[in-house]
C-alpha positions as CSV (number, residue, x, y, z in Angstrom):
1,M,-121.4,-72.9,102.9
2,T,-124.7,-71.6,101.7
3,D,-125.2,-68.2,100.1
4,L,-122.1,-66.5,101.7
5,D,-119.4,-65.1,99.5
6,E,-116.1,-67.0,100.2
7,V,-112.7,-65.7,100.8
8,V,-109.9,-68.2,100.3
9,L,-107.0,-68.1,102.7
10,T,-104.0,-70.2,101.6
11,V,-102.3,-72.6,104.0
12,D,-99.2,-70.4,103.8
13,E,-101.2,-67.4,104.7
14,F,-102.8,-69.3,107.6
15,E,-99.4,-70.4,108.8
16,A,-98.1,-66.8,108.7
17,I,-101.0,-65.6,110.9
18,R,-100.5,-68.5,113.3
19,L,-96.8,-67.9,113.7
20,K,-97.0,-64.1,114.0
21,D,-100.3,-63.6,115.9
22,V,-100.8,-66.8,117.8
23,D,-97.2,-67.9,118.5
24,R,-96.1,-64.3,118.7
25,L,-92.9,-64.7,116.8
26,E,-91.1,-61.9,115.1
27,Q,-91.4,-61.8,111.3
28,E,-87.8,-62.9,110.8
29,Q,-88.3,-65.9,113.1
30,S,-91.6,-66.7,111.4
31,A,-90.0,-66.5,108.0
32,Q,-87.2,-68.9,109.1
33,R,-89.8,-71.4,110.4
34,M,-91.5,-71.3,107.0
35,N,-88.2,-71.5,105.1
36,I,-89.1,-68.3,103.2
37,S,-87.5,-64.8,103.0
38,Q,-88.7,-62.1,105.4
39,P,-90.2,-59.9,102.6
40,T,-92.1,-62.9,101.3
41,F,-93.4,-63.6,104.8
42,H,-94.4,-60.0,105.2
43,R,-96.4,-60.1,101.9
44,L,-98.2,-63.4,103.0
45,Y,-99.0,-61.9,106.4
46,L,-100.4,-58.7,105.1
47,E,-102.5,-60.5,102.5
48,A,-103.8,-62.9,105.2
49,R,-104.7,-60.0,107.5
50,R,-106.6,-58.2,104.6
51,K,-108.6,-61.3,103.8
52,I,-109.5,-62.0,107.5
53,A,-110.6,-58.4,107.9
54,D,-112.8,-58.8,104.8
55,V,-114.4,-61.9,106.2
56,I,-115.1,-60.2,109.6
57,V,-116.2,-56.9,108.3
58,N,-118.3,-58.1,105.4
59,G,-119.7,-61.3,106.9
60,K,-118.1,-63.7,104.4
61,A,-117.1,-67.3,104.7
62,L,-113.5,-68.2,105.2
63,K,-112.1,-71.2,103.2
64,I,-108.6,-72.4,103.9
65,E,-106.9,-74.3,101.0
66,G,-103.9,-74.2,98.7
67,G,-101.8,-77.3,98.2
68,T,-101.3,-80.7,99.7
69,Y,-100.3,-80.4,103.4
70,E,-100.4,-82.5,106.4
71,I,-100.5,-81.4,110.1
72,N,-97.2,-82.2,111.7
73,P,-97.8,-84.6,114.7
74,Q,-94.9,-82.9,116.5
75,Q,-96.5,-79.5,116.1
76,N,-95.6,-78.3,119.6
77,S,-91.8,-78.7,119.0
78,D,-90.2,-75.3,118.5
79,R,-88.1,-76.8,115.7
80,K,-91.0,-78.0,113.6
81,R,-93.6,-76.2,111.5
82,R,-97.1,-77.1,112.1
83,F,-97.8,-77.8,108.4
84,Y,-95.5,-79.3,105.9
85,R,-96.0,-80.1,102.2
86,R,-96.4,-83.8,101.3
87,G,-93.1,-85.2,100.2
88,E,-91.2,-82.7,102.3
89,Q,-89.1,-83.8,105.3
90,K,-90.9,-83.3,108.6
C-alpha cells in the first residue's frame, strides 16, 4: 500500500471472524473448529474486531499475515477448517 498506516490481522484472527461472523457459529463451535480453547478464541475474536474497527474508522490498510497456511480445498465441508498450517493434517 502507499502512504496508509497498516494494521496486521493474523490468519488466526481472520479465521475467528470468519467462523463467528460469516459462518455464524457460536464461540464454542468456532473454538472447536480451530482446535483452541473457548477463552483463547474469545481473545482472538475481540482483538480481530478491534483491529477491523481501527481500519474502518481511521482509514488504515488491512494486512493479513502470520504463519504458513494454505487454503483447504474442501473448505465447504462442515468438518474442515478453511485454513490449516502447513504440515498439519487436513
